[in-house]
C-alpha positions in Angstrom: 10.0 -15.3 5.6 13.3 -16.4 7.0 14.8 -14.6 10.0 18.1 -14.3 8.1 16.4 -11.8 5.8 15.8 -9.3 8.6 19.3 -9.8 10.0 21.0 -9.2 6.6 19.1 -5.9 5.9 19.3 -4.6 9.5 23.1 -5.4 9.6 23.6 -3.3 6.5 24.0 -0.3 8.8 27.5 -1.6 9.6 28.6 -1.3 6.0 31.1 1.6 5.6 30.1 4.5 3.5 32.5 7.0 1.9 32.0 10.7 2.2 29.8 12.5 -0.2 30.1 15.9 -1.9 26.5 16.3 -0.9 27.2 15.9 2.8 24.7 15.0 5.5 24.5 12.0 7.9 25.7 8.8 6.4 26.1 10.3 3.0 27.6 8.3 0.2 30.2 9.2 -2.4 29.9 10.3 -5.9 29.8 7.4 -8.3 32.5 6.4 -10.7 31.5 8.7 -13.5 30.0 5.8 -15.5 26.7 7.2 -16.8 25.1 3.8 -15.9 26.6 3.6 -12.4 24.6 4.7 -9.4 24.6 4.2 -5.7 21.7 1.9 -4.9 20.3 0.6 -1.6 17.2 -1.2 -0.5 15.5 -1.9 2.8 12.4 -3.5 4.2 10.4 -3.1 7.4 7.1 -4.0 9.0 4.0 -1.7 8.9 1.4 -4.1 10.4 -1.1 -2.4 12.6 -3.3 -4.0 15.4 -4.2 -7.6 14.6 -7.5 -7.4 16.4 -10.4 -4.9 16.6 -9.1 -2.3 14.1 -11.2 -1.4 11.1 -9.8 -2.3 7.7 -9.2 0.3 5.0 -10.8 -0.2 1.6 -14.3 -1.5 1.7 -15.7 1.1 4.1 -17.5 -1.6 6.2 -17.5 -0.8 10.0 -18.0 -4.4 10.8 -14.9 -5.5 8.9 -12.4 -5.4 11.8 -9.1 -7.2 12.1 -9.1 -10.6 13.8 -5.7 -12.0 13.0 -3.0 -12.1 10.4 -2.5 -14.1 7.2 0.4 -12.0 5.7 2.0 -9.2 7.6 2.1 -5.9 5.7 5.6 -4.6 4.8 7.2 -1.4 3.4 10.0 -1.8 0.8 12.3 1.1 0.1 14.9 1.8 -2.6 17.4 4.7 -2.8 19.1 5.7 -6.0 21.8 8.3 -6.1 23.7 9.6 -9.2 26.3 11.5 -7.2 24.4 14.8 -7.6 20.8 14.0 -6.7 19.1 11.2 -4.8 15.6 9.8 -4.8 13.7 7.5 -2.5 11.0 5.1 -3.6 8.8 3.3 -1.1 5.9 1.0 -1.6 4.0 0.0 1.5 1.4 -2.7 1.7 -1.5 -0.5 2.7 -4.9 0.5 1.5 -3.8 4.0 0.9 -0.8 6.3 1.5 -2.4 9.1 3.4 -1.1 12.7 3.6 -0.8 12.3 7.3 1.7 9.5 6.9 3.6 11.4 4.2 3.9 14.3 6.7 4.8 12.0 9.6 7.6 10.2 7.7 9.1 13.4 6.4 9.2 14.8 10.0 11.1 11.7 11.2 13.5 11.7 8.3 14.2 15.4 8.9 15.1 14.6 12.6 17.7 12.1 11.4 18.9 13.3 8.0 18.3 17.0 8.0 17.5 18.1 4.4 18.8 15.0 2.8 15.3 13.5 2.4 12.4 15.9 1.8 9.0 16.0 0.1 10.9 16.8 -3.1 12.8 13.5 -3.5 10.9 11.0 -1.4 8.0 9.1 -3.2 5.8 7.1 -0.9 3.0 4.9 -2.3 0.6 2.1 -1.4 -0.3 -1.3 -3.0 -4.0 -0.6 -2.2 -4.6 -3.9 -0.3 -8.1 -3.8 1.2 -7.0 -6.1 4.1 -4.7 -3.8 6.0 -5.5 -1.7 9.0 -7.1 1.7 8.6 -7.5 4.8 10.7 -4.1 6.5 9.9 -5.6 9.4 8.0 -6.1 12.9 9.4 -9.1 13.4 7.2 -12.5 12.2 8.4 -13.8 10.6 5.2 -11.1 7.8 5.5 -11.7 7.2 9.2 -15.5 7.0 9.2 -15.8 3.3 8.9 -12.8 2.8 11.3 -14.6 4.8 14.1 -11.9 7.5 14.2 -8.2 8.0 14.1 -6.1 5.0 15.2 -2.8 6.1 16.7 -1.4 2.6 16.9 -1.9 2.1 13.2 -0.5 5.5 12.3 2.6 4.9 14.4 3.2 1.5 13.0 3.0 2.8 9.4 5.1 5.9 9.9 7.8 4.1 12.0 7.9 1.1 9.5 8.2 3.3 6.4 10.9 5.4 8.1 12.8 2.2 9.1 12.7 0.9 5.6 14.1 4.1 4.2 16.9 4.1 6.8 17.8 0.6 6.0 18.0 1.4 2.3 20.1 4.5 3.1 22.5 2.4 5.1 22.6 -0.2 2.3 23.9 2.2 -0.4 26.6 0.7 -2.6 27.7 1.2 -6.2 25.3 -0.6 -8.6 23.5 -0.7 -11.8 19.8 -0.6 -13.0 18.1 -2.3 -15.9 14.6 -2.2 -17.3 12.6 -5.2 -18.3 9.1 -5.5 -19.7 6.4 -8.1 -20.0 2.7 -8.4 -20.8 0.2 -9.9 -18.4 -3.4 -10.4 -19.6 -4.9 -12.8 -17.0 -4.5 -10.9 -13.8 -7.0 -8.0 -14.3 -10.4 -7.2 -15.7 -12.0 -3.9 -16.5 -14.7 -3.4 -13.8 -16.1 -0.3 -15.4 -16.4 -1.3 -19.1 -19.4 0.9 -20.0 -17.5 4.0 -18.7 -14.3 2.9 -20.5 -16.3 2.6 -23.8 -17.3 6.3 -23.7 -13.7 7.3 -24.4 -12.5 8.3 -27.8 -11.4 5.4 -30.1 -7.8 6.6 -30.0 -7.7 5.9 -26.3 -9.5 2.6 -26.5 -7.2 1.4 -29.3 -4.3 1.7 -26.8 -6.0 -0.9 -24.6 -7.6 -3.4 -27.1 -8.5 -5.8 -24.2 -9.8 -2.9 -22.1 -7.0 -3.6 -19.5 -3.5 -2.3 -19.0 -1.4 -5.4 -19.5 2.0 -3.7 -19.1 4.5 -5.1 -16.6 7.6 -3.0 -16.1 10.5 -4.1 -13.9 13.4 -2.0 -12.6 16.2 -4.4 -11.7 18.7 -3.5 -9.0 22.2 -4.9 -8.8 25.1 -4.0 -6.4 28.2 -5.0 -8.2 27.5 -8.3 -9.9 24.8 -9.3 -7.4 21.1 -8.8 -8.0 19.5 -7.3 -4.8 16.1 -6.2 -5.6 13.4 -5.2 -8.1 10.4 -2.8 -8.4 7.5 -4.2 -10.5 4.7 -2.0 -11.8 1.4 -3.5 -12.8 -2.2 -2.3 -12.6 -4.7 -4.5 -10.7 -6.7 -3.8 -7.5 -5.8 -5.2 -4.1 -9.2 -6.8 -3.7 -8.6 -10.5 -4.1 -9.4 -10.8 -0.4 -13.1 -10.0 0.0 -15.0 -7.7 2.4 -15.8 -10.7 4.6 -12.2 -11.4 5.3 -10.9 -10.3 8.7 -7.3 -11.4 8.6 -4.6 -8.8 7.8 -3.3 -9.5 4.3 -1.0 -7.8 1.8 -3.3 -9.4 -0.9 -2.2 -10.4 -4.4 0.8 -8.1 -4.6 1.9 -9.2 -1.2 1.9 -12.8 -2.3 3.9 -11.9 -5.4 6.5 -10.3 -3.2 6.5 -13.2 -0.8 6.9 -15.7 -3.6 9.9 -13.9 -5.1 11.6 -13.2 -1.8 11.4 -16.9 -0.8 14.0 -17.6 -3.5 16.6 -15.4 -1.9 16.3 -14.1 1.7 18.5 -11.1 0.9 16.4 -10.0 -2.1 13.8 -7.2 -1.9 10.8 -7.6 -4.3 8.5 -4.6 -4.5 5.2 -4.8 -6.4 3.8 -1.3 -7.0 0.6 0.0 -8.5 0.1 2.1 -11.6 -3.3 3.2 -13.0 -5.4 0.5 -11.3 -8.6 2.5 -10.8 -10.8 0.3 -13.0 -8.6 -2.8 -12.9 -10.0 -5.7 -10.8 -8.3 -8.9 -10.0 -11.7 -10.6 -9.8 -11.8 -11.9 -13.3 -15.5 -12.8 -13.3 -16.3 -9.3 -12.0 -17.8 -10.3 -8.7 -16.1 -10.4 -5.3 -13.9 -13.4 -4.8 -14.4 -14.6 -8.4 -11.7 -15.4 -10.9 -9.6 -18.5 -11.2 -11.4 -20.1 -8.3 -14.2 -19.3 -5.9 -11.9 -19.2 -2.8 -10.4 -15.8 -1.9 -7.2 -17.2 -0.6 -6.6 -19.2 -3.8 -7.5 -16.2 -5.9 -5.0 -14.1 -4.0 -2.3 -16.7 -4.5 -3.0 -17.3 -8.2 -3.3 -13.6 -9.2 -0.2 -12.9 -7.1 1.7 -15.8 -8.6 0.9 -14.6 -12.1 2.3 -11.1 -11.3 5.4 -12.8 -9.8 6.0 -15.0 -12.8 5.6 -12.1 -15.3 7.8 -9.9 -13.2 10.5 -12.6 -13.0 10.4 -13.1 -16.7 10.8 -9.3 -17.3 13.6 -9.3 -14.7 15.5 -12.2 -16.2 15.4 -10.6 -19.7 16.0 -7.0 -18.6 18.7 -5.9 -21.1 18.0 -2.1 -21.2 20.5 -0.4 -18.9 19.3 2.6 -17.1 21.6 5.6 -17.7 21.5 9.3 -17.1 20.6 11.7 -14.3 18.4 11.3 -11.3 16.1 14.2 -10.9 12.8 15.3 -9.2 10.2 18.0 -9.2 7.4 18.4 -6.7 4.8 21.0 -5.8 1.5 21.2 -3.9 -1.7 22.1 -5.9 -5.1 23.0 -4.6 -7.1 20.6 -6.8 -10.4 22.3 -5.9 -9.4 25.5 -7.7 -7.4 24.8 -10.8 -8.2 26.8 -14.0 -7.6 24.3 -16.8 -6.5 25.5 -20.2 -8.5 24.4 -23.2 -5.5 22.4 -24.4 -6.4 19.7 -21.9 -10.2 19.8 -22.0 -12.4 17.8 -24.4 -14.1 20.9 -25.8 -11.0 23.0 -26.0 -12.5 25.6 -23.6 -11.1 26.7 -20.3 -12.8 25.1 -17.3 -12.2 24.9 -13.5 -12.2 22.2 -10.9 -14.4 22.6 -7.9 -14.9 21.8 -4.2 -14.7 18.1 -3.5 -17.8 16.0 -3.3 -18.8 12.3 -3.7 -21.7 11.1 -5.8 -24.6 8.9 -4.9 -23.2 5.8 -6.7 -20.0 6.0 -4.7 -21.9 5.1 -1.5 -22.8 1.7 -2.9 -19.2 0.7 -3.5 -17.9 -1.3 -6.4 -20.1 -4.4 -6.9 -17.3 -6.1 -8.9 -14.8 -5.9 -6.0 -17.1 -5.7 -2.9 -19.7 -3.2 -2.1 -19.5 -1.2 1.1 -22.6 -1.7 3.3 -24.3 1.0 5.2 -24.6 0.8 9.0 -27.7 -1.2 9.8 -30.7 0.9 10.9 -30.7 1.8 14.5 -26.9 1.4 14.9 -25.1 4.7 15.4 -21.6 5.6 14.3 -20.3 7.7 17.2 -17.5 9.1 15.1 -20.0 10.3 12.5 -22.2 11.8 15.2 -19.1 13.6 16.7 -18.5 15.1 13.2 -22.0 16.4 13.1 -23.4 13.9 10.6 -23.2 13.8 6.9 -26.6 15.2 6.1 -25.3 18.5 4.8 -27.2 20.6 2.2 -25.5 20.8 -1.1 -25.2 24.4 -2.4 -26.6 25.0 -5.9 -23.3 26.3 -7.1 -21.6 23.0 -6.0 -24.3 20.9 -7.6 -23.8 22.8 -10.8 -20.0 22.5 -10.7 -20.1 18.8 -10.0 -22.7 18.0 -12.7 -23.7 15.5 -14.0 -22.7 14.0 -10.6 -25.7 13.8 -8.2 -23.8 14.9 -5.1 -24.3 12.8 -2.0 -21.8 14.4 0.5 -19.9 17.6 -0.1 -16.6 16.4 1.4 -14.8 19.6 0.7 -17.5 21.8 2.2 -17.7 20.1 5.6 -17.0 22.1 8.8 -14.8 22.9 10.6 -12.4 21.0 8.3 -13.0 19.3 4.9 -13.3 15.6 5.1 -10.7 15.1 2.4 -7.5 16.9 1.4 -7.6 19.4 -1.5 -4.0 20.7 -1.3 -2.3 17.7 -2.8 1.3 16.8 -3.6 2.2 16.3 -7.3 5.6 14.8 -8.0 7.7 13.7 -11.0 10.7 11.5 -10.4 13.4 10.7 -13.0 15.8 7.7 -12.7 17.8 7.8 -15.9 15.4 7.3 -18.8 12.5 6.2 -16.5 10.0 8.8 -15.3 7.5 8.2 -12.5 4.4 10.4 -12.4 3.3 10.3 -8.7 -0.5 10.9 -8.5 -2.2 11.1 -5.0 -5.2 9.2 -6.3 -6.2 6.1 -8.2 -6.5 6.7 -12.0 -8.4 4.6 -14.5 -6.2 3.2 -17.3 -7.3 5.9 -19.8 -6.9 8.7 -17.2 -3.4 7.3 -16.6 -2.7 7.2 -20.3 -3.6 10.8 -20.8 -1.4 12.0 -17.9 1.5 9.9 -19.2 1.1 11.3 -22.7 1.1 14.9 -21.4 4.3 14.2 -19.5 6.0 12.3 -22.3 5.2 15.0 -24.8 6.8 17.7 -22.6 9.8 15.6 -21.8 10.3 14.2 -25.4 10.4 10.8 -23.8 9.0 7.4 -25.1 5.6 6.7 -23.6 6.7 3.4 -22.2 9.4 5.2 -20.1 6.7 7.3 -18.4 4.9 5.3 -15.8 2.0 6.5 -13.6 2.6 5.8 -10.0 -0.8 5.8 -8.2 -1.7 6.0 -4.5 1.3 8.3 -4.0 2.1 10.7 -1.1 -1.6 11.4 -0.3 -5.0 10.0 -1.2 -7.9 11.7 -2.9 -9.9 8.8 -4.3 -10.4 8.5 -8.1 -9.4 10.2 -11.3 -11.6 9.4 -14.4 -11.6 10.9 -17.8 -14.4 13.5 -18.4 -16.1 11.0 -20.6 -16.0 8.3 -17.9 -17.1 10.9 -15.3 -20.3 11.5 -17.2 -21.2 7.8 -16.8 -21.2 8.3 -13.0 -20.3 4.8 -12.1 -18.5 4.1 -8.9 -15.2 5.6 -10.2 -16.8 8.7 -11.6 -18.8 9.3 -8.5 -15.5 9.0 -6.5 -13.7 11.6 -8.7 -13.8 14.4 -6.1 -13.0 17.6 -7.9 -15.5 17.4 -10.7 -15.5 16.6 -14.4 -12.2 18.4 -15.1 -10.1 16.7 -12.4 -8.1 14.7 -15.0 -7.4 17.7 -17.3 -6.2 19.6 -14.2 -3.7 16.8 -13.5 -2.6 16.7 -17.1 -1.9 20.4 -17.0 -0.1 20.5 -13.7 2.1 17.4 -14.4 3.0 18.9 -17.9 4.1 22.0 -16.0 6.4 19.8 -13.8 7.7 18.0 -16.8 8.5 21.2 -18.6 10.4 22.5 -15.6 12.4 19.2 -15.4 13.3 19.4 -19.1 14.4 23.0 -18.8 16.3 22.4 -15.6 14.3 25.0 -13.7 12.6 24.8 -10.3 8.8 25.2 -9.7 7.1 27.2 -6.9 6.2 24.9 -3.9 2.6 25.9 -4.0 0.2 26.2 -1.0 1.0 24.4 2.3 -1.3 21.5 3.1 -3.0 21.4 6.5 -1.4 19.7 9.5 -4.4 18.2 11.3 -2.6 16.4 14.1 -4.8 16.2 17.1 -8.0 17.2 15.3 -9.7 13.7 15.2 -10.6 11.4 18.0 -11.1 7.6 18.3 -14.3 5.8 19.3 -12.8 2.3 18.9 -12.6 0.7 22.4 -9.1 -0.1 23.6 -7.9 -3.0 25.9 -9.1 -2.6 29.5 -7.6 -5.8 30.8 -7.0 -9.4 29.8 -8.4 -12.4 31.7 -7.8 -16.2 31.4 -10.2 -19.1 31.9 -10.4 -20.6 35.3 -7.5 -22.9 35.9 -5.7 -21.9 32.8 -2.6 -19.7 32.2 -1.7 -17.3 29.4 0.1 -19.2 26.6 -1.4 -22.6 27.6 -2.3 -24.9 24.8 -6.1 -25.4 24.5 -5.9 -27.7 21.4 -2.8 -29.7 20.7 -1.8 -30.8 17.2 -2.0 -34.4 16.2 1.2 -36.5 16.7 1.8 -37.0 13.0 1.1 -35.3 9.6 1.9 -35.7 6.0 3.0 -32.9 3.7 0.0 -31.0 2.4 -2.0 -31.6 5.5 -3.4 -29.0 7.9 -2.1 -28.4 11.4 -4.4 -26.5 13.8 -3.8 -25.6 17.4 -5.2 -23.1 19.9 -3.8 -21.1 22.9 -5.0 -18.9 25.8 -4.0 -15.5 24.7 -4.1 -11.7 25.4 -5.3 -8.9 23.1 -2.9 -8.3 20.1 -3.2 -4.5 20.8 -1.1 -5.0 23.9 2.0 -5.3 21.6 1.7 -5.2 17.8 5.0 -7.2 17.6 5.9 -5.1 14.7 9.1 -6.5 13.3 8.4 -9.7 15.3 5.7 -12.3 15.1 2.8 -13.9 17.0 3.5 -17.2 15.4 6.4 -19.5 14.8 6.5 -23.0 13.3 9.8 -24.5 14.4 11.7 -27.6 13.2 14.2 -29.5 15.3 17.6 -29.6 13.6 20.6 -31.1 15.4 19.0 -30.8 18.8 18.0 -27.1 18.2 14.7 -25.6 17.3 14.8 -23.4 14.1 12.0 -21.2 12.8 10.7 -22.3 9.4 7.6 -20.1 9.2 6.0 -17.2 11.0 3.0 -14.8 10.5 4.7 -13.3 7.4 4.5 -16.7 5.7 1.7 -17.8 3.3 1.3 -21.2 5.0 0.3 -19.8 8.4 -2.8 -18.2 9.7 -3.2 -16.5 13.1 -6.9 -16.1 14.1 -7.8 -14.1 17.2 -11.2 -14.4 18.8 -12.9 -13.3 22.0 -14.0 -16.2 24.2 -15.5 -14.0 26.9 -15.6 -10.3 27.9 -11.9 -10.2 28.6 -10.7 -13.6 27.6 -9.5 -14.5 24.1 -8.1 -17.4 22.0 -5.4 -17.6 19.4 -6.0 -20.3 16.8 -2.9 -21.0 14.7 -3.0 -23.1 11.5 -0.2 -24.3 9.3 -0.8 -25.7 5.9 2.3 -27.9 5.5 4.0 -27.0 2.2 4.8 -29.9 -0.2 8.5 -29.3 0.0 8.6 -29.4 3.8 11.5 -31.6 5.1 10.5 -34.6 7.1 11.2 -34.2 10.8 10.0 -33.1 14.2 8.1 -29.8 14.5 6.2 -27.6 17.0 4.0 -24.5 17.0 4.9 -21.5 19.2 2.6 -18.6 20.1 4.0 -15.3 21.4 1.5 -12.9 23.1 1.0 -10.3 25.8 -1.6 -9.8 28.5 -2.7 -6.6 30.3 -3.1 -6.5 34.0 -6.4 -4.8 34.9 -5.1 -3.6 38.3 -2.0 -1.7 37.3 -2.2 -1.7 33.5 1.1 -3.6 33.2 1.7 -5.6 30.0 3.5 -8.9 30.3 4.8 -11.0 27.5 4.3 -14.8 27.4 5.1 -17.7 25.1 3.2 -20.9 24.6 4.5 -24.1 22.9 2.7 -27.1 21.6 3.8 -30.7 21.9 6.1 -32.0 19.2 4.7 -33.6 16.1 6.2 -35.4 13.2 5.9 -34.5 9.5 6.5 -37.5 7.2 
């Protein structure tokens, strides 16, 4: 990704902003009075965690720890202001958007902007890539396979999201929005078809291919210049398999990368919707689909999303007009009395204390099963928590039926292992409504929530989108019929058979308040669990180098000459990546000589590069950097540069270094 891209967005802070009737730091003016005119801004920032020896979030495999970078993970933010109200939308390339991160970002925003940005008008969500760093949750269930809470990861995510919002805030200018739509049928498959088929025919008729093919694009322009887009499409971030150890933003990250290569000043955001049962592995086995190579699958599924999004963008004719609005409240999902209007039998039912089922432990075989820790190997974090072998009370077993309960997350002591007080949010941008769910919904579960909200608002169903993985994470939401099947998704539906009806009811309540112009009570306050979890992942004690070598020294030089399409590989003496995450920077540069000066043409945000880190001794390590020369690469002289840092074992001082290969020619 070109350096100019960062410079353009960071420099936006210098743009003058006129005073607002709303007040507050850096506030922007009321718009022109045109109902289709808004103030819009966009920003982007890096949220990449430790590139080595940090557990990945998604597959729940303790042995899947980071060992390099293929695509850095980024947060993309958009701000929309109608002159009276303002909303913030952020998609971060993460496995999940945890409540701890939501709380941390809001604290930082409050320090800078006062009450301008709050839990009411800020919507944070994740792409659900399974190849990003984990350990940034304050709830134990999501740190088990990561060996505890990882402060470096947490800080990288919170700081990066906050930076993206600040850049979008500083970028605010008069602009317009348009909606575009497409259909994409070859980037997802239903991985839980037998559960889907249990739903009523009226639900299945809405999805004749048993997938959600809808692609919706919100097109952003400032004046006459297109500056960004948000694309919603449902497919899992599991093109990269559970054997991969390179940080990757997966298929949605590739889609964003491909679009942003066309214009270094454009922000292309690819968000999730109801992707709970939507797999990118089209043959329904890990790494399967268009090819048998996970990198090719990631690129192909990402490219299909990009092309569908670009088509919807180019043909977007429906102008967004009307007010910006928001409603948000906290709900204790473990104790919701659900009216019979929303339940299959028409009777009142209640949700219950969170628990996972037996089939959840095996993982999803279509996208990559999680593996248990081999016999004889202890998880010290699990031991510290007191283990997971907790008796299941009869009342909870009855409440969760027909789920065979494996672990009662909500009944663990001294704190539940998952959140139960969760944020529910409804965002309006003109005629578009976003239903922000702190979980991953199956396509029929998402449809029922959307129908409930659309009915209350009197809005067309296509203008009500489910925004999954939003503001917190509480695993899956299935329909009651799907829940009864107790496949992976049903076993991961935490609050029992009536979890979905509870969401339908509570979101309908928010929609009714929005339509009436009334406020809603904030609800119970979620826990603040800062400082309650510890970390058992070893840190960096010191770095050493092989005898007679220096940090940054080239161990393997590239060949003297390559053709386009060939593979460049080089290796360096390096230090541990945890010494400096280089967030906003890079471990890798491919440089081209132009007019006697060396210019960066690729870094570790670029699809063509891979940065592999490996131990070569107790404290020595090697950085192997590869570059697949793109077919459009100009002929000329090139070199590879590695940036790293090493830690002194005597005084703990961290020192940066740079290594550079010899020059080679691309013909």
